[in-house]
N, CA and C of each residue as an Amber inpcrd file, in Angstrom:
protein
   312
 169.4540000 185.4360000-127.0540000 169.3440000 184.1450000-127.6970000
 167.9050000 183.6440000-127.5640000 167.3680000 183.1150000-128.6580000
 165.9950000 182.6150000-128.6590000 165.9330000 181.2070000-128.0940000
 164.8730000 180.9450000-127.3610000 164.5980000 179.5790000-126.9110000
 163.7340000 178.9110000-127.9570000 164.2010000 177.8430000-128.5280000
 163.4200000 177.1060000-129.5180000 162.9760000 175.7880000-128.9140000
 161.6910000 175.5110000-129.0300000 161.1720000 174.2490000-128.5120000
 161.1150000 173.2280000-129.6410000 160.7810000 172.0100000-129.2970000
 160.6220000 170.9650000-130.2950000 159.3630000 171.1740000-131.1290000
 158.4760000 172.0520000-130.6740000 157.2090000 172.3010000-131.3560000
 157.2720000 173.5630000-132.2060000 158.3910000 173.8280000-132.8470000
 158.5500000 175.0030000-133.6780000 157.5870000 174.9340000-134.8640000
 156.9420000 176.0380000-135.1440000 155.9860000 176.1160000-136.2380000
 156.7540000 176.3060000-137.5400000 156.4670000 175.4960000-138.5600000
 157.1940000 175.6510000-139.8260000 156.7910000 176.9250000-140.5550000
 157.7600000 177.5370000-141.2220000 157.4570000 178.7240000-142.0210000
 156.6220000 178.3310000-143.2400000 156.9530000 177.1900000-143.8470000
 156.1780000 176.6570000-144.9730000 155.9390000 175.1720000-144.7420000
 154.8950000 174.6490000-145.3740000 154.6230000 173.2140000-145.2890000
 153.6580000 172.8130000-146.3920000 154.1320000 171.9910000-147.3050000
 153.2490000 171.5160000-148.3730000 152.2430000 170.4970000-147.8450000
 152.4610000 169.9880000-146.6320000 151.5750000 168.9800000-146.0430000
 150.4880000 169.5730000-145.1510000 150.5130000 170.8810000-144.9400000
 149.4930000 171.5120000-144.0930000 148.1190000 171.3500000-144.7150000
 147.1310000 171.0940000-143.8520000 145.7460000 170.9110000-144.2870000
 144.8370000 171.7270000-143.3920000 143.5800000 171.7940000-143.7650000
 142.5930000 172.4530000-142.9080000 142.5350000 171.6720000-141.6030000
 142.8040000 172.3450000-140.4830000 142.8240000 171.6500000-139.1970000
 141.7630000 172.1510000-138.2230000 141.0950000 173.2640000-138.5750000
 140.0580000 173.7790000-137.6790000 139.0520000 174.5930000-138.4840000
 137.7770000 174.3790000-138.1750000 136.6960000 175.1710000-138.7540000
 136.0830000 176.0120000-137.6500000 135.5020000 177.1350000-138.0330000
 134.8520000 178.0140000-137.0620000 133.5310000 178.4820000-137.6680000
 132.4860000 178.5630000-136.8470000 131.1840000 179.0110000-137.3390000
 131.1190000 180.5350000-137.2910000 130.6750000 181.1500000-138.3980000
 130.5370000 182.6030000-138.4780000 129.1460000 182.9550000-138.9690000
 128.7820000 184.2220000-138.7980000 127.4630000 184.6680000-139.2370000
 127.5810000 186.0240000-139.9170000 126.9980000 186.1420000-141.1010000
 126.9470000 187.3850000-141.8850000 128.3170000 188.0380000-142.0730000
 129.2780000 187.2850000-142.6110000 130.6060000 187.8320000-142.8740000
 130.8660000 187.8180000-144.3810000 131.8320000 188.6170000-144.8310000
 132.2590000 188.5680000-146.2250000 133.2950000 187.4590000-146.3230000
 133.0150000 186.4740000-147.1690000 133.9010000 185.3110000-147.2980000
 134.0740000 184.9740000-148.7700000 135.0180000 184.0880000-149.0280000
 135.1840000 183.5380000-150.3670000 135.3130000 182.0300000-150.2440000
 134.7830000 181.3420000-151.2400000 134.9870000 179.9020000-151.3270000
 136.1040000 179.6840000-152.3360000 137.1420000 178.9490000-151.9300000
 138.2950000 178.7310000-152.7970000 138.4930000 177.2420000-153.0590000
 138.9890000 176.9600000-154.2410000 139.4060000 175.5970000-154.5920000
 140.8260000 175.7010000-155.1060000 141.7430000 175.0250000-154.4370000
 143.1640000 175.0200000-154.7930000 143.8540000 176.3620000-154.5840000
 143.5350000 177.0370000-153.4850000 144.2570000 178.2450000-153.0860000
 145.5560000 177.8070000-152.4000000 146.4970000 178.7470000-152.2700000
 147.7920000 178.3970000-151.6750000 148.1630000 179.3540000-150.5550000
 148.7900000 178.7900000-149.5280000 149.3500000 179.6020000-148.4470000
 150.5620000 178.8730000-147.8730000 151.7080000 179.5200000-147.8780000
 152.9570000 178.9850000-147.3180000 153.2740000 177.5650000-147.8020000
 153.0470000 177.3110000-149.0650000 153.3680000 176.0040000-149.6420000
 152.2360000 174.9970000-149.6000000 151.1780000 175.2940000-148.8550000
 150.0390000 174.3720000-148.7370000 148.9680000 174.7480000-149.7540000
 148.3520000 173.7540000-150.3570000 147.2130000 173.9550000-151.2500000
 145.9780000 173.4540000-150.5180000 144.9340000 174.2820000-150.5030000
 143.7340000 173.8950000-149.7500000 142.4850000 174.4310000-150.4250000
 141.3480000 173.8970000-150.0080000 140.0430000 174.3360000-150.4990000
 139.1140000 174.5310000-149.3130000 138.1780000 175.4540000-149.4470000
 137.2070000 175.6970000-148.3880000 136.7200000 177.1310000-148.4260000
 135.9370000 177.5100000-147.4410000 135.4320000 178.8760000-147.3130000
 136.3120000 179.5970000-146.3000000 136.7920000 180.7980000-146.6550000
 137.6080000 181.5830000-145.7270000 136.9900000 182.9570000-145.5340000
 137.0510000 183.4450000-144.2990000 136.5480000 184.7730000-143.9710000
 137.6150000 185.8020000-144.3080000 137.1950000 186.8870000-144.9610000
 138.1310000 187.9450000-145.3100000 138.1680000 189.0050000-144.2140000
 139.3130000 189.6510000-144.0730000 139.5200000 190.6360000-143.0230000
 138.6710000 191.8830000-143.2350000 138.6280000 192.3830000-144.4850000
 137.9720000 193.6550000-144.7390000 137.1140000 193.6050000-146.0070000
 136.2240000 192.6490000-146.0710000 135.3260000 192.5280000-147.2170000
 136.0600000 192.4160000-148.5320000 135.4640000 192.9580000-149.5870000
 136.0670000 192.8540000-150.9170000 137.3740000 193.6350000-151.0150000
 137.6130000 194.5820000-150.1150000 138.8900000 195.3140000-150.0890000
 140.0520000 194.4000000-149.7150000 139.7610000 193.2060000-149.2330000
 140.7970000 192.2520000-148.8350000 141.3970000 191.5050000-150.0190000
 140.8210000 191.6630000-151.2020000 141.3590000 190.9950000-152.3900000
 142.1730000 192.0200000-153.1710000 143.4690000 191.7140000-153.3330000
 144.3890000 192.6590000-153.9740000 145.3050000 191.9520000-154.9470000
 145.7620000 192.7070000-155.9190000 146.7540000 192.1780000-156.8520000
 148.1380000 192.5290000-156.3060000 149.0090000 191.5210000-156.2250000
 150.3530000 191.7190000-155.6950000 151.3260000 190.9130000-156.5390000
 152.2920000 191.5980000-157.1250000 153.3010000 190.9540000-157.9740000
 152.6770000 190.0590000-159.0410000 151.6270000 190.5740000-159.6810000
 151.0270000 189.8760000-160.8090000 149.9670000 188.8400000-160.4920000
 149.7130000 188.5510000-159.2130000 148.6640000 187.5750000-158.8900000
 147.7630000 188.1210000-157.7820000 146.5380000 187.6260000-157.7740000
 145.5860000 188.0750000-156.7620000 145.7890000 187.3300000-155.4570000
 145.6120000 188.0670000-154.3650000 145.7310000 187.5080000-153.0190000
 144.5690000 188.0090000-152.1720000 144.2000000 187.2220000-151.1760000
 143.1060000 187.5970000-150.2840000 143.6100000 187.6410000-148.8520000
 143.3560000 188.7420000-148.1610000 143.7460000 188.9040000-146.7680000
 142.6890000 188.2040000-145.9030000 143.0640000 187.0760000-145.3090000
 142.0970000 186.1980000-144.6420000 142.3090000 186.1150000-143.1390000
 141.2420000 185.7950000-142.4310000 141.3240000 185.5010000-140.9950000
 141.6280000 184.0170000-140.8810000 142.8840000 183.7120000-140.5990000
 143.3410000 182.3280000-140.6500000 144.5780000 182.1770000-139.7860000
 144.6640000 181.1000000-139.0350000 145.8810000 180.8430000-138.2540000
 146.6880000 179.7330000-138.9180000 147.9640000 179.6600000-138.5580000
 148.9200000 178.7110000-139.1510000 149.4530000 177.8270000-138.0440000
 149.1580000 176.5390000-138.1090000 149.5500000 175.5750000-137.0840000
 149.1430000 176.0630000-135.6880000 147.9180000 176.6140000-135.6120000
 147.3540000 177.0370000-134.3330000 147.8160000 178.3870000-133.8310000
 148.6670000 179.0830000-134.5690000 149.1950000 180.3720000-134.1290000
 148.6710000 181.5090000-135.0040000 148.1860000 182.5600000-134.3440000
 147.7870000 183.7680000-135.0630000 149.0540000 184.5520000-135.3840000
 149.1010000 185.1510000-136.5580000 150.2480000 185.9730000-136.9080000
 150.1610000 187.2890000-136.1550000 151.2740000 187.7520000-135.6100000
 151.2700000 188.9490000-134.7720000 151.1420000 190.2450000-135.5670000
 151.7720000 190.3160000-136.7300000 151.8170000 191.5800000-137.4600000
 150.6180000 191.8130000-138.3640000 150.1600000 190.7820000-139.0410000
 149.0440000 190.9390000-139.9730000 148.4330000 189.5830000-140.2670000
 147.2930000 189.6210000-140.9020000 146.6300000 188.3820000-141.2890000
 147.2640000 187.8320000-142.5670000 147.1300000 186.5310000-142.7960000
 147.7560000 185.9240000-143.9710000 147.1330000 186.3700000-145.2890000
 147.9650000 186.4740000-146.3130000 147.5020000 186.7240000-147.6690000
 147.5130000 185.4010000-148.4200000 146.3310000 184.9110000-148.7570000
 146.1590000 183.6500000-149.4710000 146.3910000 183.9050000-150.9610000
 147.2130000 183.0900000-151.5970000 147.4940000 183.2280000-153.0240000
 146.3510000 182.5880000-153.8170000 145.6900000 183.3920000-154.6350000
 144.5350000 182.9280000-155.4050000 144.8970000 182.5820000-156.8470000
 146.1760000 182.6750000-157.2040000 146.6160000 182.3630000-158.5610000
 146.3120000 180.8970000-158.8910000 145.5460000 180.6800000-159.9320000
 145.1870000 179.3200000-160.3380000 144.0420000 178.7110000-159.5440000
 143.5170000 179.4340000-158.5770000 142.4180000 178.9180000-157.7490000
 141.0700000 179.3190000-158.3440000 140.0570000 178.5170000-158.0630000
 138.6820000 178.8970000-158.3860000 138.1500000 179.6230000-157.1570000
 137.5310000 180.7880000-157.3770000 137.0850000 181.6290000-156.2730000
 135.6380000 182.0520000-156.4960000 134.8310000 181.9590000-155.4390000
 133.4590000 182.4490000-155.4860000 133.2540000 183.3990000-154.3070000
 132.7770000 184.6090000-154.5910000 132.5120000 185.5940000-153.5420000
 131.2460000 185.2300000-152.7810000 131.3070000 185.3620000-151.4610000
 130.1530000 185.0790000-150.5930000 129.9720000 186.2890000-149.6740000
 129.2790000 187.3550000-150.1380000 129.2390000 188.6190000-149.4050000
 128.5080000 188.6110000-148.0650000 127.5980000 187.7070000-147.8330000
 126.8630000 187.6940000-146.5610000 126.7540000 186.2530000-146.0840000
 127.8950000 185.6510000-145.8240000 127.9840000 184.2050000-145.5510000
 127.7640000 183.8790000-144.0820000 127.0080000 182.8410000-143.8280000
 126.8540000 182.2550000-142.5010000 127.1190000 180.7770000-142.6360000
 127.9680000 180.2450000-141.7710000 128.3260000 178.8300000-141.8210000
 129.7350000 178.6110000-141.3280000 130.3230000 177.4890000-141.6810000
 131.6730000 177.1710000-141.2380000 132.7160000 177.7240000-142.1900000
 133.7890000 178.2810000-141.6310000 134.9220000 178.7780000-142.4130000
 136.1930000 178.0810000-141.9240000 137.1950000 178.0220000-142.7870000
 138.5030000 177.5030000-142.4010000 139.1140000 178.5070000-141.4250000
 139.4630000 178.0530000-140.2360000 140.0430000 178.9320000-139.2230000
 141.5350000 178.6740000-139.0300000 142.0000000 177.4840000-139.4440000
 143.4050000 177.1490000-139.2160000 143.9020000 176.1330000-140.2510000
 145.1260000 176.3420000-140.6930000 145.8420000 175.3490000-141.5020000
 146.9860000 174.8290000-140.6510000 147.2510000 173.5400000-140.7540000
 148.3640000 173.0100000-139.9730000 148.4590000 171.5180000-140.0630000
């Protein structure tokens, strides 16, 4: 039986916002406007896991494999795939600056 606390992390949340930024140097990133993840719509710069190879088409829409946590928790199995459908995206191949590190 699982122990559930009162601080259970939601699987989805339309109210989630950028809650943490992190400074990076010389990483492959993308700047997004109106990207989606787990019901949340957000904008900002996100670091990609594996450069341009992190952007893939899945079930008819493009997604980006990003270094991002959800409500302060890193995913154990894999990094999140951000839905880029309907979003404005700009590639930033050698980015230094602040990136979105957490939604929550």
